[in-house]
Every structure is written in C-alpha cells, then in structure tokens.
N, C-alpha and C positions, 0 to 999 in steps of 0.2 A: 791557470787559467782552470785548474780542474774546481768540477764540483758547480760549472758555468754550462754542461751540457747541452740542457735542454732551454736556454735564453737563446732567443732570433739572435744571428748577426745578419747585420745590414751595411750596405758599402754607405764608407762615412763617405761626403765630397772630398777629395783633396786630399783625404789621408788615410784611408783603405777599409779596414772589417773593424766593428765596433762589436763591443756586447750589448744589447738594451737587457735594459733590469729598473724592476718597477721597484721605487726606493721612498718612504713618506710619501708619498703622494705627488710623485715627480717621476719624471723618465732620466735616468740613470746613463749613459752610455762611457763603459769602457774602453779605449781603443783597446786594441790587439798589440801586443808590445807596449803602446806607448803612455800617452797621457788619462787624465779624468778628466771627463765635460757630463757637467748639467745642466740640461733644454729646460731653460724656461717655461716652456708650456708644461701644467698638469694634466697629469696622468685619469679623465674622469669615467666614472661607474658608470654602463648601462645598465638600466631595471630592464628585467625580463617582466612580462605583463605583454595580456593581451591589451590593445586599444582598442575598447567600447565604443569609439566614434568609425572607427576603418573598419574593425575589427582582424589586423594584422598582427600575426602570433610576433613576429618580428620584432617586439620590445621597442625601450626609449632608450636613446641615447640622452647621456648628461653633460652639461657647457656647465661652466661657472651659475651664470644665472636662470638658465633651466632648463626643462623634457622637453627633447623634439620626437617622436614615432620616428623609427627609422624605415618606411614607406612613405618614399621617396611622393607618393600621391596626394598625402594625407601633410592637409597645417596643422592639426594641433601641436599647440604645446604650453608649456604650463611653468608657469614664472616658479620660485624656488621660495620664493618672498612677493607677497601680492599685503599691498596697502599699510606698509612696515612689517610687517607680521612672516614670519619664517612658519611656513610649514614642514608639520614632522614628513617622514620617509614614509609613514599610514597612513598620511591621508592626502599622501601625494598618489600613492597605487589608486588609494577608492576612485580619488578623481578623475585616475587615467581609467580606472576597468568598468565603472557605475556608471561615468559622468556625472554625478553627482559628489558632491561630503557637506556637511555640516547638518545643522548649524554649527558655525566656532566662534567661540569668542575672539578679542584681542589685539581684533583687525585696526588701523589709526588710520581718520580721515586725515587729507589737506591739509583739514580747518583744526588735529589738535584734537579729533574729535574722537572717542573708542566709540569701538563698532559689534556688532554683532553676524553674521551672516554666511549662507551655507554657498558656495562655491559651485558654479554648474559647465559644464563646455552644449555650448547654445551647438543649434542645425547649423551655425556660421562659422564653426567651428577656435569659435572665440571664448573663453573662459569668462563669466559673468558673475558680480554676487546677486541671489534671492535672497531678497529681505523678505523675514515673518511673517509682517501688515505690510504689505505691500504684494502685488502681483504683477510688481514691477521691477528690472533688473538694472544694473547697472556695468553695463560692456566696462573689459580692464581693456 
C-alpha cells in the first residue's frame, strides 16, 4: 500500500476498508489486504464556471449526458449533444457563462436535414435554438 497515503479510505459494505483510486475515467477500489474491485459508475468531471443564469460560482456537475448547475435552486441543464451534434467544451462553457453561443453548424433535424443555429438559455432555464433568419426560437 505504499504510495497510497493521499488516497481516500472508504468503508466498503461487508468487506472493511478500501482505497478509492481514479483510473481511466472509472473509480477503482482496492480492498485493504484483499481483492481489487472495479465499480460500474464512471467518474465525471466538474466544470468550474460561474452560472450565467443564477450567478452561482459553485460550477456545474457533469453526467454522461448533461451538465447541471450545482446550485440546487437553479434548474439549468445543458446537454452535451443537441440535435445529434456534440458540443465542445468551449461551446458548453460559453453557453453556461454567457447564456448564448453561436451560430453553430452541424445540427441535424429529426427529418435528417442539416441546420445551423445559435443556442440560448432562456429565462425559463431551458436551452433553445435561435435561428438567424427568424425571431422564433425552438426550445429543446
């Protein structure tokens, strides 16, 4: 167990103490004096950013599909993929901070048509498409 001094210890149900180690995007627990176990839950990063909607400096927590504001009163949720287009980290950061990003290319409609649009976090905390040639927006 040398070199593991800074890793957190947890009480593993029914088995005693375990070390917690991030490894390849997964959490690995090593039983103290025992076997190695790999959890099924992926470790996800947090985005350190000030929320442009609620002003919270707490940042955003990430799941596999979306980012959620860590302020429990804020309901903003930004999906990492919209209209079959993956958003880059910079695009997500800009959208969260400024409540607007774009216009962006490469979106695909349900009918298979490609389109470009900006994204905006509206006053109801929903992310919406904003099209250049229209005053109308479309909530996601």
